[in-house]
C-alpha atoms as one frame of an Amber mdcrd trajectory, in Angstrom:
protein
  51.323 -29.072  23.849  52.042 -25.409  24.572  51.165 -24.406  21.020  47.936
 -26.400  21.091  47.019 -24.866  24.412  47.580 -21.366  23.054  45.387 -22.128
  20.005  42.668 -23.537  22.255  42.727 -20.581  24.606  42.813 -18.209  21.646
  39.772 -19.878  20.137  37.926 -19.741  23.438  38.781 -16.062  23.767  37.343
 -15.357  20.309  34.186 -17.277  21.163  33.854 -15.329  24.408  34.306 -12.015
  22.610  31.710 -12.951  19.970  29.286 -14.222  22.618  29.761 -11.096  24.707
  29.263  -8.823  21.716  26.089 -10.693  20.731  24.760 -10.503  24.290  25.470
  -6.777  24.663  24.050  -5.869  21.257  20.933  -7.954  21.937  20.371  -6.468
  25.384  20.761  -2.878  24.195  18.971  -3.239  20.851  15.968  -0.999  20.258
  14.416   0.329  17.048  15.450   3.899  16.349  13.571   6.901  15.043  10.040
   5.586  15.610   7.984   8.027  17.679   5.116   6.555  19.692   2.838   9.603
  19.662   2.563   9.614  23.445   3.021  13.379  23.545  -0.139  13.945  21.478
  -3.290  14.876  23.380  -6.188  13.370  21.449  -9.499  15.121  20.897 -12.722
  13.383  21.856 -14.878  11.544  19.331 -18.154  13.383  18.573 -21.503  11.633
  18.738 -22.723   9.768  15.654 -25.150   7.002  14.758 -23.229   3.788  14.016
 -26.324   1.948  12.777 -27.022   4.739  10.299 -23.372   4.745   9.238 -23.565
   1.024   8.428 -26.699   1.604   6.364 -24.926   4.440   4.566 -21.998   2.201
   3.677 -24.475  -0.344   2.339 -26.082   2.356   0.191 -22.674   3.420  -1.157
 -21.904  -0.173  -2.158 -25.060  -0.219  -4.282 -23.635   2.542  -6.480 -21.581
   0.658  -9.076 -18.525   2.812  -9.569 -16.679  -0.108 -11.151 -13.371   0.648
 -12.864 -12.930  -1.767 -15.764  -9.610  -2.240 -17.506 -11.368  -1.005 -20.653
 -12.713   2.364 -19.522 -15.430   2.320 -22.189 -17.175  -0.308 -20.041 -17.417
   2.084 -17.073 -20.848   3.448 -16.177 -19.905   7.117 -15.753 -23.381   7.977
 -14.507 -22.648   5.903 -11.395 -19.896   8.319 -10.349 -22.343  11.224 -10.757
 -24.859   9.250  -8.724 -22.304   8.752  -5.947 -21.570  12.488  -5.862 -25.275
  13.313  -5.515 -25.638  10.674  -2.815 -22.710  12.046  -0.795 -24.145  15.575
  -0.930 -27.604  14.399   0.150 -26.355  12.042   2.882 -23.821  14.400   4.472
 -25.320  17.902   4.328 -23.338  19.355   7.235 -20.057  18.190   5.698 -21.021
  19.750   2.381 -21.961  23.003   4.095 -18.594  23.097   5.856 -16.476  22.202
   2.818 -16.221  23.478  -0.714 -16.339  20.821  -3.426 -14.703  20.666  -6.838
 -15.552  17.911  -9.295 -12.717  17.563 -11.773 -13.639  16.719 -15.385 -12.612
  13.101 -14.783 -14.981  12.800 -11.756 -12.263  13.032  -9.097 -13.426  15.000
  -6.043 -11.430  17.674  -4.204 -12.987  19.038  -1.009 -11.565  21.808   1.171
 -12.554  22.633   4.735 -10.967  26.041   5.248  -8.950  26.497   8.414  -8.906
  29.670  10.490  -5.121  30.023  10.275  -3.903  30.146   6.672  -0.285  30.086
   7.882  -0.597  26.515   9.147   0.093  23.681   6.726  -3.090  21.807   5.766
  -3.686  18.063   5.903  -4.827  15.815   3.039  -7.103  12.822   3.570  -7.799
  10.360   0.767 -10.208   7.557  -0.163 -11.044   6.543  -3.717 -14.491   6.155
  -5.249 -13.990   3.237  -7.617 -14.049  -0.501  -6.999 -12.808  -3.528  -8.895
 -15.237  -5.743 -10.818 -16.533  -9.016  -9.466 -14.973 -11.863 -11.426 -17.524
 -13.099 -13.938 -18.997 -16.432 -12.915 -18.234 -16.036  -9.192 -21.339 -14.072
  -8.243 -23.024 -17.165  -6.812 -20.036 -17.734  -4.512 -20.913 -14.602  -2.557
 -22.806 -15.055   0.683 -24.806 -11.942  -0.168 -25.077 -10.278  -3.602 -21.874
  -8.250  -4.152 -23.620  -4.959  -4.930 -26.624  -5.226  -2.617 -24.904  -3.601
   0.364 -26.598  -5.980   2.806 -26.120  -5.327   6.528 -26.107  -8.731   8.218
 -24.114 -10.734  10.760 -22.677  -7.547  12.296 -21.120  -6.525   8.980 -21.771
  -4.651   5.751 -21.314  -6.938   2.743 -20.308  -6.081  -0.779 -17.656  -4.987
  -3.222 -15.822  -1.918  -1.969 -16.796  -2.164   1.699 -13.095  -2.430   2.558
 -11.464  -1.129  -0.628 -12.209   1.741  -0.413 -15.756   2.953   0.147 -15.417
   1.975   3.778 -12.782   4.694   4.193 -14.756   7.180   2.095 -17.920   6.715
   4.129 -16.034   6.723   7.443 -14.332   9.990   6.514 -17.654  11.613   5.676
 -19.284  10.224   8.827 -16.468  11.731  10.907 -16.580  15.091   9.136 -20.382
  15.215   9.330 -20.280  14.561  13.075 -17.556  17.160  13.637 -19.361  19.783
  11.550 -22.639  19.156  13.362 -20.810  19.538  16.660 -19.522  22.968  15.699
 -15.894  22.018  15.071 -13.955  24.543  13.006 -10.420  23.546  11.988  -7.404
  25.725  12.635  -5.570  24.311   9.607  -7.317  23.548   6.323  -8.389  20.012
   5.494  -8.407  18.610   1.970 -10.362  15.481   1.151  -9.266  14.022  -2.190
 -11.252  11.150  -3.672  -9.844   9.746  -6.885 -12.165   8.252  -9.470  -9.818
   5.581 -10.909  -7.368   4.315  -8.302  -7.967   0.721  -9.318  -6.751   1.320
 -12.883  -3.859   3.724 -12.517  -4.827   6.728 -10.418  -4.906   9.454 -13.061
  -7.549  11.263 -11.024  -5.362  11.585  -7.952  -2.480  12.750 -10.167  -4.729
  15.477 -11.587  -5.808  16.501  -8.087  -2.185  16.669  -6.941  -1.282  18.844
  -9.927  -4.180  21.174  -9.052  -3.067  21.469  -5.419   0.545  22.023  -6.446
  -0.479  24.819  -8.803  -2.250  26.459  -5.868   0.821  26.271  -3.686  -0.499
  23.650  -1.256   2.121  22.027   0.965   0.455  19.724   3.472   1.748  18.614
   6.854   0.819  15.054   5.933  -1.343  12.984   3.601  -3.200   9.868   4.761
  -4.572   7.212   2.415  -5.328   3.486   2.415  -2.516   0.929   2.333  -2.192
  -0.993   5.588  -4.128  -2.051   8.694  -3.847  -3.253  12.265  -2.791  -6.862
  11.734  -3.887  -9.112  14.569  -1.558 -12.037  13.826   1.516 -10.235  12.586
   4.423 -12.506  11.626   7.429 -12.392  13.984   5.320 -11.451  17.001   2.159
 -13.484  16.229   0.170 -10.632  17.709  -1.282  -7.210  16.888   0.713  -4.521
  15.125  -0.221  -1.096  13.806   1.506  -1.198  10.427   1.690   2.284   8.909
   2.835   2.503   5.319   5.624   5.070   5.022   6.447   4.311   1.381   5.260
   2.280  -1.554   7.133   0.433  -4.237   7.448   1.709  -7.758   5.645   0.104
 -10.668   7.081  -0.665 -14.092   6.244  -3.073 -16.893   9.018  -4.136 -19.236
   8.238  -5.350 -22.744  10.635  -7.922 -24.179  10.332  -8.444 -27.935  11.974
 -11.030 -30.178  11.792 -10.593 -33.963  12.025 -13.674 -36.227  11.502 -14.614
 -39.903   8.295 -16.508 -39.180   7.094 -19.221 -41.496   5.355 -22.587 -41.308
   5.654 -24.654 -38.151   6.397 -27.794 -40.209   9.824 -26.404 -41.084  11.076
 -24.651 -37.945  14.594 -23.215 -37.717  16.950 -24.208 -34.908  15.672 -21.252
 -32.851  12.322 -19.534 -33.249  11.200 -16.170 -31.961   9.466 -17.949 -29.096
  12.604 -19.791 -27.965  14.647 -16.597 -28.248  12.056 -14.841 -26.100  11.996
 -17.713 -23.607  15.779 -17.621 -23.180  15.652 -13.879 -22.604  12.904 -14.220
 -19.991  14.819 -16.908 -18.152  17.987 -14.807 -18.242  16.132 -11.884 -16.657
  14.300 -13.892 -14.016  17.375 -15.961 -13.166  19.113 -12.736 -12.107  16.782
 -11.492  -9.329  17.405  -8.423  -7.257  18.985  -9.432  -3.942  17.182  -9.483
  -0.620  18.371  -6.446   1.345  17.711  -5.555   4.968  17.099  -1.871   4.430
  14.317   0.649   4.079  10.834   0.400   5.646  10.890  -3.407   5.586  13.978
  -3.483   7.763  12.509  -0.850  10.095   9.379  -2.975  10.471  11.369  -6.116
  11.305  13.454  -4.204  13.842  10.360  -2.863  15.617   8.700  -6.282  15.715
  11.880  -8.095  16.774  12.528  -5.668  19.624   9.061  -6.474  20.952   9.390
 -10.219  20.388  12.725 -10.620  22.133  14.604 -13.923  22.336  16.448 -15.353
  19.358  14.507 -13.134  16.932  15.782 -10.008  18.624  19.268 -11.519  18.773
  19.297 -12.191  15.016  18.133  -8.695  14.100  20.474  -7.025  16.587  23.465
  -8.977  15.277  23.160  -8.902  11.515  26.948  -8.669  11.273  26.932 -12.311
  12.382  23.461 -13.648  11.546  22.483 -11.508   8.560  22.580 -14.370   6.053
  20.328 -16.501   8.287  17.892 -13.612   8.669  17.758 -13.018   4.917  17.033
 -16.683   4.279  14.106 -16.498   6.666  12.768 -13.318   5.078  12.969 -14.815
   1.595  11.188 -18.032   2.607   7.839 -16.811   1.274   6.984 -14.432  -1.586
   4.794 -12.276   0.668   7.602 -11.573   3.137  10.365 -11.319   0.537   8.475
  -8.639  -1.423   9.305  -5.979   1.183  13.040  -6.527   0.837  13.784  -6.421
  -2.859  12.556  -5.378  -6.281  10.356  -8.169  -7.620  10.310  -9.531 -11.178
   7.103 -11.154 -12.462   6.574 -12.201 -16.101   2.827 -11.893 -16.620   1.815
 -11.841 -20.294   3.004 -13.568 -23.473   2.095 -12.958 -27.104   3.201 -14.826
 -30.218   1.612 -16.390 -33.226  -2.099 -15.962 -33.934  -2.235 -19.594 -35.100
  -0.826 -22.823 -33.743   0.921 -23.873 -36.975   2.488 -20.503 -37.797   5.886
 -19.377 -36.526   5.517 -15.844 -35.142   7.385 -12.979 -36.744   7.207 -11.206
 -33.399   7.047 -12.780 -29.948   6.755 -10.553 -26.888   6.315 -10.730 -23.140
   5.508  -8.314 -20.348   7.420  -8.401 -17.069   5.935  -6.507 -14.143   8.376
  -5.017 -11.640   7.569  -3.639  -8.192  10.554  -1.452  -7.465  12.023  -1.178
  -3.954  12.641   2.343  -2.594  16.416   1.979  -2.991  16.163   1.046  -6.676
  14.894   2.902  -9.760  13.431   2.110 -13.155  16.807   2.979 -14.707  18.467
   0.274 -12.581  15.744  -2.193 -13.570  16.348  -1.550 -17.257  20.137  -1.734
 -16.860  19.904  -5.061 -15.003  17.586  -6.538 -17.633  19.891  -5.412 -20.459
  22.884  -6.931 -18.726  20.990 -10.191 -18.192  20.001 -10.674 -21.838  23.438
  -9.610 -23.085  23.669  -9.835 -26.866  20.467 -11.872 -27.284  18.469 -10.641
 -30.301  15.676  -9.020 -28.299  14.584  -5.440 -27.686  13.616  -4.071 -24.282
  11.214  -1.172 -23.787   8.760   0.139 -21.222   5.143  -0.786 -21.871   4.265
   2.605 -20.374   6.222   5.201 -18.395   7.242   3.683 -15.036   6.166   4.992
 -11.651   9.242   5.424  -9.492   9.162   4.320  -5.832   7.816   6.910  -3.435
  10.131   8.590  -1.012  10.149   7.230   2.538   8.180   9.369   4.999   9.351
  10.239   8.488   8.548   8.130  11.536   9.296  11.012  13.900   7.445  13.941
  12.336   4.405  15.607  13.820   2.226  14.063  11.128   3.460  10.581  12.051
   2.755  11.274  15.729  -0.815  12.341  14.991  -1.519   9.185  12.964   0.094
   6.888  15.537  -1.707   8.480  18.477  -5.091   8.189  16.768  -4.392   4.562
  15.842  -3.183   3.580  19.318  -6.358   4.949  20.899  -8.194   1.853  19.710
  -5.279  -0.599  19.689  -3.344   0.060  22.858  -1.875  -3.450  22.914  -0.442
  -3.263  19.387   3.173  -2.695  18.363   3.714   0.318  16.112   5.857  -0.354
  13.049   6.536   1.317   9.705   5.563  -0.663   6.636   6.391  -0.817   2.934
   3.274  -0.949   0.752   4.068  -3.343  -2.081   1.026  -2.367  -4.147   0.040
   1.068  -5.410  -2.222   3.735  -3.909  -3.466   7.138  -5.023  -1.287   8.743
  -2.359   1.848   8.201  -4.448   0.800  11.317  -6.374   0.882  13.495  -3.251
   4.628  13.466  -2.636   5.096  16.900  -4.194   2.356  18.536  -2.125   2.943
  16.915   1.265   5.784  16.739   3.774   4.913  13.124   4.594   2.568  10.542
   3.099   1.131   7.714   5.213  -0.922   4.704   4.189  -3.110   3.222   6.933
  -6.684   2.215   7.750  -7.476   1.316  11.385  -9.345  -1.913  10.585  -8.278
  -4.959  12.609  -7.610  -7.919  10.307  -5.973 -11.300  10.463  -3.797 -12.376
   7.560  -6.554 -14.717   6.416  -9.124 -11.920   6.413  -7.015  -9.709   4.140
  -7.646 -12.219   1.326 -11.188 -10.898   0.891  -9.914  -7.552  -0.415 -10.615
  -7.682  -4.158 -11.954 -11.191  -3.496 -15.219 -12.971  -2.791 -17.350 -12.003
   0.227 -15.650  -8.663   0.851 -17.235  -7.168   3.949 -16.685  -4.552   6.614
 -17.439  -5.556  10.191 -19.536  -2.922  11.904 -16.988  -2.833  14.713 -14.307
  -2.035  12.124 -16.504   0.743  10.738 -16.759   2.170  14.255 -12.985   2.060
  14.594 -12.636   3.843  11.260 -15.017   6.669  12.122 -13.491   7.127  15.581
  -9.981   7.169  14.127 -10.738   9.749  11.450 -12.682  11.948  13.863  -9.851
  11.897  16.421  -7.211  12.467  13.760  -9.003  15.411  12.157  -9.971  17.110
  15.415  -6.499  16.612  16.900  -4.250  17.431  13.956  -6.402  20.198  12.460
  -7.860  21.552  15.680
């Protein structure tokens, strides 16, 4: 009995220690290194005409700067038309800033600051839009390139991605210039011509700025929003992208003798390719609680409290449970690992011919703690000695570096965002897609990806989709945000 009693008491003591540790860690848990911008004194928003701004966004939508996958289908004259329209619509902004039009139609504006010793800022919004899927035009409530203002919104392709930002930036700069504002630090406005198909324009602009010795305090581009029904807290959160995943496409090729399909060998090029694809996809990158995704969860959990906060604060005990929850859906899992997505297959040109070459493309979105070299090494290890070759379809884009959540640039962005979303939680965010701002890492101390539109998860589906529209209230928020940010951080 004595021995049993000792075991029982020992077990109870361990439980008490664990419970006490969990309780203490939960009670004291708080996200670290996320500044709230409360020490920033915001400038006032200048006067502007919101009704005219909405009409201007509608006019911009009518200019069909559509980036097709085959660039020969692009109507280059539409980019020239947009440039003329911007100059005519925003004369004060064009008087205040110098403009360079790069040979590829990317725009680089500079509003010279009075103090050349102060690091400039870079603001970005791209000119191009994605096509409307052929055959879906009739599904739109209003024609996708009519720029109709109706139902308290501006409707059309590009209203959100990304002409809304471009017009809001110019509305803010026009209002500031008319009001006599002169920046202390220089302001660059970079507008890429081809963000939707690779971003070569932004890369060229970054190379130009680097050659001129530009080193900005921060860069701000599209990438995230104020989400009204954020998972974990089921409420509003200002999600500011501090990094974006890398992009790489792996080509897997299987060579085979070919021949007639009536006399197939035991294994064809297609089956060899299929086995290789399964080997690669059956060895996924693990879910990891690190990087911007982890920082976001920590910030949201600290606000939520309860068992959510307890799980995040005690990953030493509940980490496996937390990872299972994060991996429950593809959209949440994407922020916590490098993703592997086979997307394209190619084989025989005819149904009764065995292919001599079968190939597939696998698209990777690379987490900030991984690299394209690790992706290739993992794929090679997965296929082993299978008779396939692995190569990059094109040179990979490595993940961006992770920007600070305590720097002065971060504080400026957060303060301007909180001015119109005081009830929202501030959290860093990992952008799983690609933006033009990835090119600005070499010319900027920090790069942030955020637009102050207030969306629900359901509403985000319209980006690149049918019935894309910008609510006029969101346009107001955008103009106010950019005006505050510029006047405060460059004033």
